[in-house]
N, C-alpha and C positions, 0 to 999 in steps of 0.2 A: 090912036095907037095905044095911049096910056090905058084906055078903057079895056082894050083887048088884053093887055098884059094883066090888068087887075082881075079880069074875068078868068084868065088862065090860072092865076094864083089861087083864086077862090075855089075853082074846080079841083085843083091839086090838093088843097087842104081838105075839101069835102071827101076826097077819095082816101086821104091819109088817116083821117080820124078813126074810121072803123078798124083799120089795120093797127093803129096805135092802141086802141082799146084791147084788141086781142093780145098785143105784146104786153100790155099792163097786166092782164089776167094771167098770162103765162108766167111773168116775172113774180107776181104775187104767189102763185102756186109753188114756184121754185123757192121763194123765200120761206114759205110755210114748211116745205120739205126740209130745208136747211135748219130751220128752227127745231123741228122734230128730231133731227139727227144731231143737233148741237154743233153744227159745222160753222164755226165762226167766220172762216174765210168766205164761204159761199154766202153767208148772211150779209157780210160787208159788201161783196160784189153785187148782190141782188138789190141791196139798199141804194147803192150808187146808181145802178141802172134805173131803178124806179124814180130816183130824183131827176135823172136825165129825161125820162119819158114824161114825167110830170111837167117839166119845163116846156117840153115840146108841145104837150097838149094845151097848156095855158097860152102859148103863142098862137097856136092854130085856132083856138076858140075866141081869141080877142078880136 
C-alpha cells in the first residue's frame, strides 16, 4: 500500500512540474512588466509569488 501511495505522489509531482514552470514564466513576465512600469506594489507581489513557486519547485524536484 505504501508503494502505491508513493507512486501516486510521484505521478502527481511529475504532472505538476510542467504547470509550475508555466506559472514561473508567467510570474517572471509579470515582474518584468511591473519593473518597466515602476510599479512597486506589483513588483513586491510578484517577488513573493516567485519565492513561493521556487519553494514548491524545490520540494517537487527533491
